[in-house]
MARZA-45517 format. One line per field, with one value per residue: residue number from 1; residue in one letter; chain; x, y, z of N, C-alpha, C in turn. Coordinates in steps of 0.05 Angstrom, whole numbers, plus 5000, padded with zeros to 4 digits. Layout:
! residues N
k	c(NUM_...)
r	c(A_...)
c	c(A_...)
n.X	c(X_...)
n.Y	c(Y_...)
n.Z	c(Z_...)
ca.X	c(X_...)
ca.Y	c(Y_...)
ca.Z	c(Z_...)
c.X	c(X_...)
c.Y	c(Y_...)
c.Z	c(Z_...)
***
This chain:
! residues 173
k	c(1_2_3_4_5_6_7_8_9_10_11_12_13_14_15_16_17_18_19_20_21_22_23_24_25_26_27_28_29_30_31_32_33_34_35_36_37_38_39_40_41_42_43_44_45_46_47_48_49_50_51_52_53_54_55_56_57_58_59_60_61_62_63_64_65_66_67_68_69_70_71_72_73_74_75_76_77_78_79_80_81_82_83_84_85_86_87_88_89_90_91_92_93_94_95_96_97_98_99_100_101_102_103_104_105_106_107_108_109_110_111_112_113_114_115_116_117_118_119_120_121_122_123_124_125_126_127_128_129_130_131_132_133_134_135_136_137_138_139_140_141_142_143_144_145_146_147_148_149_150_151_152_153_154_155_156_157_158_159_160_161_162_163_164_165_166_167_168_169_170_171_172_173)
r	c(X_X_X_X_X_X_X_X_X_X_X_X_X_X_X_X_X_X_X_X_X_X_X_X_X_X_X_X_X_X_X_X_X_X_X_X_X_X_X_X_X_X_X_X_X_X_X_X_X_X_X_X_X_X_X_X_X_X_X_X_X_X_X_X_X_X_X_X_X_X_X_X_X_X_X_X_X_X_X_X_X_X_X_X_X_X_X_X_X_X_X_X_X_X_X_X_X_X_X_X_X_X_X_X_X_X_X_X_X_X_X_X_X_X_X_X_X_X_X_X_X_X_X_X_X_X_X_X_X_X_X_X_X_X_X_X_X_X_X_X_X_X_X_X_X_X_X_X_X_X_X_X_X_X_X_X_X_X_X_X_X_X_X_X_X_X_X_X_X_X_X_X_X)
c	c(A_A_A_A_A_A_A_A_A_A_A_A_A_A_A_A_A_A_A_A_A_A_A_A_A_A_A_A_A_A_A_A_A_A_A_A_A_A_A_A_A_A_A_A_A_A_A_A_A_A_A_A_A_A_A_A_A_A_A_A_A_A_A_A_A_A_A_A_A_A_A_A_A_A_A_A_A_A_A_A_A_A_A_A_A_A_A_A_A_A_A_A_A_A_A_A_A_A_A_A_A_A_A_A_A_A_A_A_A_A_A_A_A_A_A_A_A_A_A_A_A_A_A_A_A_A_A_A_A_A_A_A_A_A_A_A_A_A_A_A_A_A_A_A_A_A_A_A_A_A_A_A_A_A_A_A_A_A_A_A_A_A_A_A_A_A_A_A_A_A_A_A_A)
n.X	c(0482_0516_0565_0586_0623_0625_0654_0661_0595_0567_0537_0526_0488_0478_0421_0392_0347_0345_0377_0406_0420_0454_0453_0478_0532_0555_0581_0607_0584_0572_0622_0617_0568_0563_0608_0666_0713_0707_0719_0722_0750_0752_0756_0707_0669_0636_0587_0530_0495_0504_0482_0437_0404_0387_0341_0322_0336_0360_0362_0389_0388_0378_0424_0475_0514_0497_0439_0442_0415_0447_0464_0419_0376_0403_0409_0355_0340_0370_0355_0296_0255_0270_0261_0259_0267_0266_0274_0229_0251_0292_0255_0231_0265_0285_0238_0231_0283_0261_0249_0216_0152_0126_0155_0178_0189_0161_0197_0184_0178_0165_0174_0197_0173_0216_0227_0261_0273_0278_0272_0287_0270_0312_0339_0387_0429_0445_0467_0441_0387_0331_0259_0208_0155_0127_0135_0174_0248_0288_0333_0360_0380_0392_0367_0378_0345_0364_0351_0360_0399_0422_0442_0472_0462_0491_0481_0500_0519_0522_0543_0495_0454_0403_0406_0437_0400_0364_0380_0398_0359_0351_0385_0427_0471)
n.Y	c(2528_2468_2427_2354_2309_2230_2190_2143_2146_2182_2237_2284_2334_2403_2448_2513_2496_2432_2371_2328_2259_2234_2172_2144_2099_2065_2014_1951_1917_1897_1876_1832_1806_1798_1805_1781_1802_1853_1904_1964_2027_2073_2089_2078_2135_2148_2120_2099_2094_2141_2184_2227_2272_2267_2288_2268_2219_2211_2168_2139_2082_2014_1984_1957_1991_2039_2034_2011_1967_1961_2006_2037_2024_2027_2079_2093_2082_2117_2165_2184_2206_2212_2210_2157_2169_2141_2103_2054_1997_2003_2014_1979_1941_1957_1947_1892_1885_1900_1958_2012_2013_2061_2101_2095_2127_2137_2149_2182_2207_2260_2321_2339_2373_2381_2406_2462_2461_2437_2376_2342_2283_2248_2215_2164_2119_2062_2010_2023_2071_2056_2056_2047_2008_2025_2076_2135_2119_2067_2069_2125_2198_2264_2329_2383_2437_2494_2562_2590_2567_2505_2432_2378_2309_2251_2197_2128_2132_2124_2166_2187_2200_2205_2217_2264_2295_2301_2327_2372_2404_2432_2462_2521_2486)
n.Z	c(1273_1297_1279_1293_1274_1286_1266_1220_1179_1217_1245_1296_1307_1328_1343_1359_1385_1386_1392_1349_1320_1257_1231_1271_1300_1339_1361_1354_1317_1268_1251_1292_1284_1232_1192_1212_1187_1171_1204_1242_1224_1257_1325_1369_1392_1428_1480_1466_1514_1536_1521_1533_1514_1465_1410_1363_1315_1254_1204_1143_1117_1119_1127_1182_1197_1193_1215_1267_1316_1370_1381_1372_1407_1464_1461_1456_1504_1534_1521_1533_1504_1448_1380_1322_1251_1184_1131_1106_1098_1141_1190_1192_1204_1254_1282_1290_1314_1364_1382_1404_1376_1374_1374_1325_1263_1199_1140_1076_1009_1028_1060_1118_1181_1228_1294_1293_1244_1170_1139_1085_1052_0998_0943_0948_0924_0928_0919_0868_0855_0891_0895_0947_0954_0998_1000_0982_0989_0987_1001_1024_1030_1062_1058_1097_1121_1153_1184_1138_1108_1070_1087_1065_1075_1053_1059_1041_0977_0906_0857_0813_0760_0770_0830_0833_0801_0839_0886_0868_0858_0903_0908_0924_0963)
ca.X	c(0480_0542_0562_0606_0631_0632_0661_0634_0579_0550_0541_0516_0484_0454_0411_0379_0330_0349_0404_0400_0436_0447_0472_0500_0540_0571_0595_0625_0561_0576_0643_0612_0542_0553_0628_0689_0737_0697_0728_0717_0775_0753_0746_0684_0678_0614_0572_0496_0479_0513_0474_0419_0387_0377_0314_0310_0357_0354_0372_0395_0390_0373_0449_0473_0531_0473_0421_0449_0401_0462_0469_0389_0362_0404_0407_0328_0328_0374_0348_0266_0239_0283_0251_0276_0267_0281_0258_0214_0271_0303_0236_0216_0294_0277_0217_0238_0297_0243_0252_0191_0141_0114_0180_0195_0169_0165_0204_0177_0189_0155_0190_0188_0185_0221_0234_0265_0285_0263_0280_0278_0291_0322_0342_0406_0435_0461_0487_0423_0361_0309_0240_0197_0131_0110_0137_0202_0264_0298_0361_0363_0402_0372_0374_0368_0346_0362_0356_0355_0420_0420_0463_0464_0481_0478_0485_0520_0510_0537_0536_0480_0439_0380_0405_0445_0380_0344_0396_0404_0323_0350_0408_0449_0473)
ca.Y	c(2497_2453_2397_2336_2283_2217_2167_2118_2174_2186_2265_2294_2363_2416_2478_2524_2481_2406_2359_2297_2244_2227_2141_2134_2077_2061_1984_1935_1894_1893_1850_1815_1796_1799_1796_1791_1811_1880_1921_1991_2043_2093_2076_2086_2154_2151_2100_2110_2100_2171_2212_2228_2293_2268_2290_2250_2206_2209_2139_2133_2055_1994_1969_1957_2004_2065_2029_1990_1961_1960_2025_2055_2009_2040_2113_2106_2084_2138_2191_2175_2224_2208_2190_2153_2175_2124_2091_2028_1974_2010_2017_1942_1925_1963_1937_1864_1889_1907_1982_2018_2026_2086_2122_2102_2145_2124_2183_2172_2233_2281_2339_2335_2393_2372_2419_2491_2446_2421_2349_2338_2270_2255_2185_2151_2104_2036_2014_2048_2081_2035_2066_2037_2012_2044_2108_2140_2105_2040_2084_2166_2220_2285_2354_2399_2463_2516_2585_2598_2549_2474_2422_2349_2287_2232_2170_2118_2137_2124_2193_2181_2226_2212_2224_2295_2311_2304_2341_2400_2412_2451_2478_2520_2470)
ca.Z	c(1279_1309_1272_1296_1264_1304_1255_1200_1171_1238_1258_1319_1300_1348_1340_1391_1397_1382_1381_1330_1303_1233_1226_1293_1290_1363_1372_1330_1316_1236_1255_1318_1274_1203_1179_1226_1173_1170_1223_1247_1221_1270_1342_1372_1403_1447_1484_1465_1536_1555_1503_1545_1508_1434_1405_1341_1297_1223_1191_1111_1100_1139_1139_1208_1202_1196_1226_1286_1342_1386_1383_1376_1427_1488_1462_1460_1534_1557_1511_1531_1476_1419_1353_1299_1231_1170_1108_1109_1110_1169_1212_1193_1213_1283_1294_1286_1339_1388_1387_1407_1346_1375_1368_1300_1240_1170_1120_1048_1002_1038_1081_1150_1200_1259_1313_1280_1219_1147_1137_1064_1045_0972_0941_0947_0898_0946_0894_0855_0870_0894_0902_0966_0954_1024_0997_0989_0976_1007_1015_1024_1047_1075_1057_1125_1120_1179_1185_1110_1097_1069_1086_1054_1084_1025_1072_1030_0959_0883_0842_0794_0748_0790_0858_0825_0799_0865_0900_0848_0860_0929_0909_0933_0995)
c.X	c(0512_0539_0588_0606_0638_0638_0641_0623_0563_0562_0524_0512_0458_0453_0403_0359_0330_0378_0396_0427_0432_0464_0486_0503_0561_0575_0604_0610_0571_0604_0632_0582_0547_0582_0655_0712_0730_0701_0724_0750_0779_0745_0723_0687_0654_0601_0542_0483_0489_0507_0445_0393_0385_0352_0307_0343_0344_0373_0374_0384_0390_0399_0461_0492_0521_0453_0423_0434_0417_0471_0439_0381_0372_0406_0372_0325_0343_0367_0311_0248_0241_0261_0262_0261_0277_0267_0244_0229_0280_0285_0225_0243_0293_0263_0219_0262_0290_0250_0218_0174_0132_0134_0191_0178_0179_0176_0197_0182_0178_0176_0184_0193_0190_0237_0243_0276_0274_0282_0271_0291_0299_0343_0374_0413_0450_0456_0468_0399_0338_0280_0227_0168_0112_0115_0167_0220_0274_0328_0360_0382_0378_0388_0363_0374_0339_0369_0372_0383_0411_0446_0458_0482_0465_0473_0501_0506_0528_0527_0523_0466_0421_0383_0419_0418_0360_0354_0402_0375_0328_0380_0412_0449_0501)
c.Y	c(2481_2425_2382_2313_2263_2192_2159_2143_2182_2223_2265_2334_2375_2442_2492_2505_2450_2394_2327_2288_2234_2199_2146_2101_2073_2043_1974_1912_1886_1872_1828_1799_1794_1789_1801_1797_1841_1898_1951_2006_2066_2083_2092_2107_2165_2125_2112_2116_2130_2186_2210_2252_2294_2267_2277_2238_2204_2179_2141_2111_2034_1971_1978_1975_2033_2061_2004_1993_1969_1986_2045_2048_2024_2066_2111_2097_2106_2162_2185_2195_2225_2196_2185_2160_2158_2117_2059_2002_1982_2014_1988_1935_1932_1954_1909_1865_1893_1935_1984_2028_2051_2113_2124_2115_2144_2148_2162_2196_2251_2295_2340_2364_2382_2394_2452_2478_2437_2402_2345_2314_2269_2223_2186_2121_2079_2020_2029_2044_2066_2051_2045_2035_2024_2071_2116_2119_2078_2057_2117_2177_2245_2312_2365_2431_2476_2543_2599_2578_2517_2459_2390_2332_2256_2203_2154_2118_2134_2159_2184_2202_2228_2228_2263_2309_2318_2322_2369_2413_2434_2463_2508_2508_2485)
c.Z	c(1283_1299_1285_1290_1279_1288_1235_1184_1195_1250_1281_1310_1323_1345_1364_1398_1403_1379_1370_1321_1275_1233_1248_1289_1321_1374_1354_1322_1281_1237_1274_1298_1249_1186_1192_1208_1169_1200_1227_1239_1241_1291_1348_1398_1426_1454_1484_1494_1550_1537_1513_1539_1475_1429_1381_1327_1269_1212_1156_1106_1129_1141_1162_1216_1198_1208_1246_1311_1364_1394_1395_1399_1453_1482_1464_1483_1548_1551_1510_1509_1454_1397_1331_1271_1204_1147_1118_1117_1134_1194_1213_1210_1246_1297_1301_1316_1365_1391_1390_1387_1352_1369_1344_1280_1215_1158_1092_1034_1006_1058_1103_1164_1229_1276_1292_1251_1201_1142_1107_1051_1011_0974_0944_0931_0918_0933_0873_0868_0872_0906_0927_0961_0976_1017_0995_0974_0995_1021_1007_1038_1049_1069_1080_1123_1145_1179_1161_1091_1091_1073_1079_1068_1062_1040_1049_0999_0937_0867_0815_0778_0768_0818_0851_0819_0821_0879_0886_0856_0885_0935_0913_0960_0998)
***
């Protein structure tokens, strides 16, 4: 597995069978649409239009710097088979932004088999763990199992007993 850090909390991950992103943020939309005082600390490393071979995206929560329509909509055009996975608030946010509903996948608390990976959602505390009535949590992290190894992406989370207990179930990571 090849991991590439892309700024903010964005990663590109490549395996033998797929290429995917976690929380891509390749715009300045937080500054432009929400608060002009919140500026990026790391320059944008990629244009979403340049990513033509992304198989899927994992989204941890609905905040714009993790679930950015200015990144995800052009990415979906450039990578026409790319599927997006995320908690209910993120899926609703992307639907309202005009994303193709057939490519949006609700993540609950159930593990997903995606390509050669097992993706296990776990709660994130942002700032506390909040269950979602549609299943799962409003913010989540992911444990990614690949070839007998486990990797954890927390999204934005505080360290709480609930998060530690959930992640500990999958140790060693």
